[in-house]
C-alpha positions in Angstrom: 62.3 98.0 12.8 63.4 96.1 10.0 67.5 97.6 9.5 66.5 98.7 5.6 64.7 101.2 7.4 67.5 103.0 8.9 69.4 105.1 6.7 73.0 104.3 8.4 72.9 100.6 7.4 72.0 101.2 3.7 74.4 100.6 1.4 76.6 104.1 -0.5 74.8 102.9 -3.8 71.6 103.3 -2.8 69.3 104.8 -6.1 68.1 108.7 -5.6 65.0 107.7 -6.5 63.8 105.9 -3.3 60.2 105.7 -2.3 59.3 105.1 1.2 56.1 103.1 1.7 54.4 104.0 5.8 52.0 101.4 6.0 51.6 99.2 9.5 50.3 96.7 6.9 52.9 94.0 6.0 51.1 92.8 3.2 50.0 96.1 1.8 53.7 97.4 2.3 55.0 94.1 0.1 52.2 94.7 -2.7 53.2 98.1 -2.7 56.9 97.9 -3.0 56.3 95.0 -5.7 54.6 97.5 -8.1 56.6 100.5 -7.2 60.2 99.0 -6.9 62.3 98.5 -9.9 66.2 98.3 -11.0 67.2 101.9 -10.3 64.2 102.8 -7.5 64.9 101.3 -3.9 62.0 101.5 -1.7 62.4 102.2 2.1 59.5 100.6 4.5 58.1 102.4 7.9 55.4 101.0 10.3 54.7 103.9 11.8 54.4 108.1 11.7 56.9 107.5 14.0 59.3 105.4 12.2 59.0 107.7 9.0 60.5 110.5 10.9 63.6 108.5 11.6 63.6 107.4 8.1 63.4 110.5 6.3 65.6 112.2 9.1 68.1 110.1 7.4 67.5 109.6 4.3 66.7 111.7 0.9 63.4 110.3 -0.6 61.9 111.5 -4.2 57.9 110.2 -2.1 56.4 108.9 0.4 53.4 106.8 0.1 51.6 107.2 3.1 48.6 105.3 4.6 46.1 107.4 6.4 45.2 104.6 9.3 48.5 104.2 11.3 48.8 103.3 15.0 49.9 106.2 16.7 50.2 109.3 14.9 47.8 108.9 11.5 48.9 109.8 8.3 47.6 113.2 8.5 49.7 113.6 11.8 52.5 111.8 10.4 52.1 114.3 6.8 51.7 117.8 9.1 54.9 116.6 11.1 56.9 116.2 7.7 55.8 119.6 6.5 56.9 121.1 9.6 60.6 120.3 9.1 62.3 122.9 6.2 64.4 120.0 4.5 60.6 118.3 3.8 58.6 121.2 2.8 58.6 120.1 -0.5 58.4 116.8 -0.2 55.6 114.8 -2.3 53.3 112.6 -0.2 50.6 110.3 -1.8 48.2 109.5 0.8 46.4 105.8 0.2 43.3 105.4 2.4 41.2 101.9 2.8 38.2 103.8 4.1 36.5 106.6 3.8 36.2 108.2 0.2 34.0 111.4 0.7 35.1 114.7 0.0 35.4 116.0 3.2 38.1 113.1 3.9 40.4 114.0 0.9 40.1 118.0 1.1 42.0 117.3 4.9 44.6 115.2 2.6 45.3 117.9 0.6 45.2 120.3 3.6 47.7 117.9 5.1 50.5 118.5 1.9 49.4 115.6 0.1 50.2 116.3 -3.4 47.6 113.1 -4.2 44.8 110.9 -2.8 44.5 107.0 -3.7 42.1 104.4 -2.4 42.7 100.6 -1.6 43.1 98.6 -3.5 45.2 100.5 -5.4 45.6 100.1 -8.8 48.7 99.0 -10.0 49.2 100.5 -13.0 47.8 103.9 -11.5 50.4 103.9 -9.0 52.8 102.8 -10.9 52.3 105.8 -13.3 52.3 108.5 -10.3 55.5 107.0 -8.9 57.5 106.8 -11.9 56.7 111.0 -12.5 57.3 112.0 -9.0 60.8 110.3 -9.3 61.6 111.6 -12.3 60.6 115.0 -11.6 63.3 114.1 -8.3 66.0 113.4 -10.6 65.6 116.2 -12.9 65.4 118.5 -9.5 68.8 116.9 -8.5 70.6 117.2 -12.0 69.6 121.2 -12.5 70.9 121.7 -8.0 74.2 119.6 -9.4 73.9 122.6 -12.8 73.5 125.4 -10.4 76.5 124.2 -7.7 78.5 123.8 -10.5 77.5 127.2 -12.0 78.2 128.5 -9.0 82.0 127.2 -8.5 82.6 128.6 -11.8 81.6 132.0 -10.8 83.8 131.7 -7.7 86.6 130.9 -9.7 85.8 133.4 -12.1 85.8 136.0 -9.5 88.6 134.9 -7.7 90.3 135.4 -11.6 88.9 138.9 -12.2 90.3 140.0 -8.7 93.6 138.5 -9.6 93.6 140.4 -12.9 92.3 143.7 -11.1 95.4 143.3 -9.2 97.7 143.9 -11.9 96.0 146.5 -13.4 96.8 150.4 -12.7 100.3 152.1 -12.4 102.9 149.4 -11.3 106.0 151.4 -9.7 109.2 150.2 -10.8 113.1 150.9 -10.0 114.5 152.7 -13.1 118.0 151.0 -12.0 117.5 147.5 -10.5 113.9 147.1 -12.4 112.5 146.2 -8.5 108.6 146.9 -8.2 107.4 148.8 -4.7 104.2 146.8 -3.6 101.1 148.5 -1.4 103.0 148.1 1.7 106.1 150.0 0.5 108.3 146.9 0.1 110.7 146.9 -3.1 110.4 143.7 -4.6 111.8 141.6 -7.3 110.0 141.1 -10.6 109.4 137.5 -10.5 108.3 138.0 -6.5 106.0 140.7 -7.5 104.2 138.5 -10.0 103.9 135.1 -8.6 102.8 136.7 -5.1 99.8 138.3 -7.1 99.1 135.2 -10.2 99.8 131.8 -10.7 102.6 132.8 -13.3 106.1 130.4 -12.9 109.1 131.3 -13.8 111.9 129.8 -16.1 115.3 131.7 -16.2 117.2 132.3 -19.3 119.0 134.3 -21.7 117.6 137.0 -24.4 120.3 137.3 -27.7 121.4 140.9 -26.4 122.4 139.3 -22.8 124.0 136.1 -24.1 126.2 138.4 -26.7 127.1 140.8 -23.9 127.5 138.2 -21.2 129.7 136.1 -23.8 131.5 139.2 -24.6 132.2 139.2 -20.5 133.8 136.4 -20.2 135.9 136.5 -23.2 136.9 139.8 -21.8 138.0 138.3 -18.7 140.0 135.9 -20.5 
């Protein structure tokens, strides 16, 4: 197995638009790689169904190009194994066959979870077009998921702020003499301590004009 097939060996900046080619023919692998690889797209390869499952469990792919005639599990069995995992339930798979083109064979491919079915030798422009479409769809899904996560994060912050606002609403018992506030547990706290515990308020202390005048008069009286 080539080292690039294993997710832990992949560079951290691998593009999200990654395509997995599953084919036991090195010649066909190389041919399809040259057709679909781009600067913003990484191509992974596997020579068997078992190897394909290892790649997918370690790395996110936008699309799988699956040869049907494989050693061990064939393409149909591999596709069914992929679809049995919840994580890969919606992963697009395009079957590529060098053998039968009869309708029954094609229908079996769709039953196994394929989104399309092509025949070798693959027409270059057709393959590029289909790969581009599915990679663009994968990118759009990623952007939507990121937007949903951002919305969820903002909603959580908003709910927290609403709870803090609710905490400061209603009748607040305050001492008419020392101006301390009684909390829910019956303890009396300074206004600063009460608000600091229930909000993000920060205090800076100073003197209002009346208090400043009284304070100055008190000092002058002492002198």
